[in-house]
KESEBA-515674 format. One line per 10 residues: number of its first residue (from 0); for each residue x, y, z of N, C-alpha, C. Coordinates in steps of 0.05 Angstrom, whole numbers. Layout:
NUM> X,Y,Z,X,Y,Z,X,Y,Z; ...
This chain:
0> 10,-26,1,6,-1,6,21,29,0; 15,37,-15,31,67,-27,8,85,0; 27,101,13,20,120,33,29,148,22; 9,171,24,13,196,24,35,206,33; 49,216,21,71,239,39,65,253,47; 65,257,75,63,280,98,80,294,102; 84,323,85,105,336,83,119,348,109; 106,358,120,125,363,144,151,341,154; 132,322,158,148,304,173,183,289,146; 156,285,126,180,276,107,200,307,107
10> 197,326,97,219,342,92,231,339,116; 231,343,139,240,345,160,262,323,173; 243,293,163,266,278,166,287,268,140; 283,283,119,299,267,96,325,272,100; 344,260,87,370,256,90,381,298,81; 372,297,65,380,327,55,377,345,78; 356,344,89,340,357,104,360,353,130; 366,337,140,385,335,161,414,339,160; 424,334,134,451,345,124,442,382,122; 430,389,115,421,421,120,419,424,152
20> 404,412,161,404,418,193,432,422,207; 451,396,202,481,396,211,494,424,208; 491,427,177,510,444,168,496,472,180; 473,478,188,464,506,201,475,499,231; 468,473,245,483,462,272,516,475,274; 530,470,260,560,479,247,565,505,242; 548,520,223,548,543,224,547,563,249; 519,547,255,512,564,290,539,561,309; 557,541,306,574,543,322,593,561,313; 596,562,286,620,583,279,613,613,287
30> 588,615,286,580,639,292,578,652,318; 583,622,345,587,628,366,613,637,375; 626,614,362,650,621,362,668,647,350; 652,653,329,662,684,323,654,707,341; 626,703,358,613,720,372,637,724,399; 639,691,410,660,689,435,681,706,418; 701,704,406,717,713,394,721,745,391; 700,752,379,693,777,387,689,794,411; 680,784,424,674,794,457,706,789,468; 719,781,465,746,778,474,767,800,460
40> 760,804,433,773,817,420,760,854,435; 738,854,447,728,882,453,741,886,482; 740,860,500,747,864,518,778,869,517; 797,860,505,822,869,503,826,900,500; 810,906,479,807,928,474,807,951,493; 791,950,508,786,963,530,804,958,556; 812,935,559,837,930,574,856,956,562; 862,962,539,884,970,526,876,1001,526; 855,1003,522,846,1035,528,855,1049,554; 846,1022,573,835,1035,605,875,1035,606
50> 891,1023,595,914,1029,604,927,1055,597; 919,1056,569,923,1089,552,914,1108,572; 898,1102,579,873,1131,595,898,1135,614; 900,1119,637,916,1115,664,941,1124,650; 955,1121,630,979,1133,623,979,1160,628; 957,1166,606,951,1198,599,944,1223,626; 935,1193,645,929,1218,668,954,1222,680; 963,1204,685,998,1205,694,1016,1226,684; 1015,1231,652,1028,1247,646,1016,1274,646; 989,1272,645,973,1292,655,985,1314,674
60> 980,1303,701,992,1301,723,1020,1307,728; 1043,1300,716,1074,1308,711,1063,1332,699; 1049,1339,668,1048,1366,660,1053,1390,676; 1024,1380,697,1007,1399,718,1035,1409,730; 1046,1392,742,1075,1397,764,1091,1411,740; 1098,1406,726,1125,1421,714,1113,1453,711; 1092,1454,700,1077,1474,693,1078,1492,718; 1070,1475,743,1067,1494,758,1093,1510,764; 1117,1486,768,1144,1489,772,1155,1510,756; 1150,1511,733,1157,1534,709,1149,1564,721
70> 1111,1560,730,1109,1588,734,1123,1600,765; 1126,1581,779,1138,1594,803,1167,1601,800; 1181,1581,787,1209,1590,774,1203,1616,768; 1190,1628,742,1179,1652,731,1178,1674,749; 1166,1667,771,1156,1689,791,1181,1693,806; 1199,1674,813,1217,1676,825,1240,1693,816; 1247,1682,792,1261,1700,773,1258,1733,765; 1221,1740,763,1216,1765,768,1217,1773,790; 1214,1761,815,1215,1781,835,1250,1785,844; 1268,1771,833,1296,1776,836,1308,1795,814
80> 1291,1791,801,1302,1820,776,1282,1842,785; 1266,1846,799,1252,1870,813,1269,1874,845; 1277,1856,846,1290,1866,884,1322,1875,869; 1330,1860,847,1353,1872,835,1358,1899,819; 1333,1912,813,1332,1934,810,1322,1954,835; 1313,1952,849,1315,1962,874,1343,1968,880; 1355,1941,890,1377,1946,902,1396,1962,885; 1405,1958,858,1410,1974,837,1402,2006,841; 1381,2015,848,1366,2040,851,1387,2052,880; 1382,2031,895,1385,2048,920,1417,2038,928
90> 1433,2028,909,1455,2026,914,1472,2056,894; 1449,2058,878,1464,2083,857,1458,2106,873; 1444,2112,888,1429,2140,915,1454,2130,927; 1456,2114,937,1474,2102,957,1499,2119,951; 1513,2111,923,1535,2120,915,1538,2152,901; 1516,2159,902,1513,2191,902,1519,2204,933; 1508,2200,943,1510,2212,971,1545,2205,979; 1547,2182,973,1575,2176,982,1600,2194,966; 1590,2197,943,1601,2221,930,1609,2252,939; 1580,2252,944,1565,2282,952,1585,2282,982
100> 1588,2269,993,1601,2269,1021,1633,2273,1019; 1636,2254,991,1672,2257,991,1679,2283,984; 1664,2295,965,1670,2314,947,1667,2340,972; 1647,2342,989,1653,2363,1009,1671,2359,1030; 1673,2332,1034,1693,2330,1055,1731,2345,1042; 1732,2338,1012,1753,2346,1003,1759,2368,997
């Protein structure tokens, strides 16, 4: 007796369908592997970005310290220059007084 094919079941269990399902399963495993690899690469990239960020923060701190030291040195130099001008003016005034006294004594 011939039986009529029952489409969903016959197609679902045919050798071609099983081979296609196996291929789909292999593709799915490949996709899962690719996805896991992508997540690993993303995690590695984030670790590298974090390390770079930490290095930049450290460099920024060092630059701030150097800038503060340079500003302080500049203020000190300016202060010394101003003191030297005041001292020079005071010395020249003292020199004039001494010269006047010397002339008056002679």
